[in-house]
N, C-alpha and C positions, 0 to 999 in steps of 0.2 A: 455682293451678298450671296452666300451659299444657299442653294435651294434644297432644303431638307424635307423631301416629300414624305419620308417615313417618320417624321416628328409628329406625335399626336396633336400638338398645338397648331399644326398647319393643316389639319383636316376638319372639314365640316361634315359631321356624321349624317346629317339629314338636311334637307332643304327647309329653311325656315319659312318659306312661302308655300311651296307645294309639298305637303307631307308624304304624298305617295309617289313623288318623282325620285328615282334613284340618283344619288349624287356620285359622280365618278371621282375617285380619289386615287390617282396614279401612285404607285409605290416608289417610283424613282423618277428623276429628271429624264433619263433616257426613254422610259416608257411614255412619259407625258409628251416629250418632244416628237417621238415617232408618231404618236396618235394625232397630234396637232398637224404635223406635216402631211400625213395621209388624209386626214379630214379635209384640209384645204385643197389638196390635189383632187380628191374625188368631187368636191363641191364645184371646183372650176370645170372639171370634165362634164359634170351633169348639167351645169348651167350654160355651158358654151353652146352657141347656135350655129357658128360658122367654123366648124372644125377643119374645113379644107383650107382655111386661111390662118396665118399665124396670129396668136393673141397679141394684144398690145397692153402694156402695163401703164396705168396712170401713176406716174412716179412723183411723189411729193418731196421725197428726201427724208421722210419720216420712217419710223421703225416699221409701221404696218405695211407700207408699200414695199419697203426693202425686203421684208419677210415674204411677201407674195412674189417678188422678183426672184428670190432664192428658190422658192418652190417651183416657179415656172421654169427656171434654168435647169432644175433637176429632172423634171418630168415632161416638159413640152418643147416643141420646136419653136423657139422664142428668141427674138433679137431686137425688138423695138419697144421704146417707151416714149411717153409724151409728158411734158411738164407744162402746165398752163399758169397764167397769171395776168394781172392787169397793171402791175408795177414791176419794172425791171430791177434786177440786181438785189432782190430780197434774199435774206439768209437761207430760206427754204429752197430757193432756186439753186443757190450755190451748193447746198448739201445734196440736192437731187442729182447734180452733175457728178459729184463725188460718188454717190451711190451707183449711178449708171456705169461709171468707170470700174467700180469694184465688181459689178455683175458682168462686166464685159459686153454691154449692150449699147445700142444706139439710143440717144436721147434727143428728142426734138423739143425745143423750147418755143412755145407759141404765146404771144401776148395780144391783149386787146387794150385799148385805151379807155380812160374814163369817159371821154366823149362818145366812144362807141357804145359803152354801157348805157349811158343815159339816152342816147339816140334810139335805143332799141327797147325802151320800156314797154312798148306795145306788146312785146313778146310774152310778158308776164300775165296778160289778161286771161282770166279763167284758169290759170294754173294753180296747183295745190301748194301755194306759197303763203307762208304765214309770218315770216320774220324778215328783217333787213338782211340777215345772213343768207336766207333763202334767195333773196333777190340777187345779191352779189354772186352767190354760188351758181345759180342757174344761168344767169347772163354771161358770167365769165367763162364757165365751161362751154356753154353753147356757142358763143361767139368765137372762142379759140378753136374748138374742135371743127367748126364750120370752115376754118381756114385750111384744113388739111383733109385728106381723104380717109375717113374711117368707115366707109360703106362696107357692110358685110364683114365687120371685124368684131371680135369679142374684146371689149374694153374692161380690163381687170382693175378694179378700184377698191381702195382700202377703207371706205366708210363703214362705220359700225364697230370698229375695233375698240374705240375708247369707251363706248357704252358697255361693250362686252366685258371690259376689264373693270369697269366700275365708276366711270364719270370723273371729270376733273372738278366738278362743282362740289361745294362744301355741303350744300343742303341735304344730299342723300345720307349724310353721316351725322345729322343733328341729334339722332336718338341713340348714338353709340353708348353713352354712359347709362342710359335707361336699359338697354339690352344687356349690358354687362351685369347690371344689378339684378334684373329679373331672371336671367338664365345662369347667373354665376359663371360667366365665361371670361377669358382674357380679352383684352382690347382688340387684338387682331381678329379674333373669332367674331366679336360683335361687329366690327367693321365689315367683315366678310358677309355676315347676314344682312347688313344694311345695303350692301351693293347687290346682293341677290334680290332684295326687295325692289330696289331701284330698277334693276334690269327687267324684273317681272312686269313692272308698270310700263316700262318703255316698249315692251313687245306686245302688250295687251291691246288687241284691236278694238276692244269695247271702251277703252278709256280715251278721253280727250287729252292726250299727252303728246307734246311735241317730240317726234321721233327722229329728229335730225333731218338732214337734207338728202340722204341717199336715194330716196324715192325720185327726187328730181334728176339725179344722174341717170337712173333707169329710163325716165321719161325722155330726157333730151337725147340720150343715145338712140332710142327708138325713133325719135323725130329725124335723126341724122342717118337712119337706116343701118344702125349698128346695134350692138347688144351689150348692155351694162351688166357686169358680173360683180356682185358684192358678196364675196365669200364669207366675210365676217358676220353677215346678217343671217346666215343659215343656222338652223337649230342644231345641226350636228356639232357645232363648236361651242354650244352653250355651256358645256362642262368647264370651259375656261373661266366663266363667271364664278364658278364654285371654288376656284383656287384661292388660296390664302391671300388676303389683302396685302400682306407685306411684300410679296414679290409679283403680284399681278396688277397692282394699281397703275392706271395709265400715266400718272405723273412721272413714274420711273421706268415702267415697262421692263422690269428685270427679266421676267420669263421670256417674252418675245425676243429680247436681245440675245439671251442665251441660246434660243433656238436658231437664230441667225448664225451665231458662232458655230453651233452644232452642224449646220449645213455647210460650214467652211468659209464663212465670210466675216470680215472685220466689222463689228458694229460700234466701234469707238466713237466715230464722228456722226453716226446715225442718231437722230434724236426726234423727239416729238415736235412736229411742226403743224401750224394751222395756216391754211392758205392766206397769204397776204397779211399775216399777223404783224402788227407794228408799223404798217404803212399808213394807217389813218383812214383807209378806205371805208371801213364800217362806220366810223363817226361821221365821215363826209356824207355817206349815204343816208344816215339817220337825219342829218340836217336837210339834205336835199328832198327827201320824201315829205318831210313836214312842211318845208317851204312851198312845194308845188301843190300840196293839198290843203294847206291852212290848218292842219291838225297840230295839236300840241304834243301828242305822243306818237312815236314812230310806228308802233305796231298798228295803231288805228289808221295811220296813213297808208301802211302796206295793204291793209284790208280794203281800203277804198280804191287804191290803184289796181289791185287784183280784180275787184268786182266791176270797176268802171273802165279799166284800161288806161291808156296814156293819152286820153283826149284832153287832159289838162295841159296847160302851158309848161313845157319842159325846156 
């Protein structure tokens, strides 16, 4: 897809959510790419706490971590990445190795077993965990990173990019036809306004809205005496959310892939990945938490486990 930034139909002239917030609309791909690259560089610089040590990239094999790796390669003294998992030989792990090779960096693969995860349920007690995904995310990252030395290292992680681009879920776009009719705008503009609204809700601290699991990465990094850097969650890159739906939606990630190419790397094999997707671990965890708590719904089971800890038979 060609990125036509100077096409009026790919511009949102104002923010449909915050009328007084200026919406950045780059005039060209080059302008947008340079802005994004420099935003990410500056965010990483500002959020890094251990600048005397080299940063470490949490490499999933997906587009978002590959882009962070390309930025790190360009501006930082950088050579190491870590890929974690609790099931070996998943597709995202294979892609992460390919991404590390393209970047010319080291890639350490660290695994934890299912038994390790369930044996450490006591670690979730009192944590800001709300979902089964949160449990798998927190325990897998924590147990894997504990097996290596990340003390006083800045861990650069790609959480937040999907929400920034507009969410993989269908429900944020349920009102697209209504927006098209009310504002008399093309479908892509209506979709863009819907994703702006979804993002606004996702970052509103006053709303009870699940904001992903990135906060858990920051928490577990601190527990391991490291520092979690989530560049995509910084407000300086919010303008990415204003880009047209057609080339910034996370299902395709056309714009980020083009930026990777702009930085001189091949993004053909790089794709969207979700940790351990397709391995069945989330369904297994849903069954497990319900079984050990006696609850019929897994979210209720998660709440009980977080509040009471793992004193239940596991």
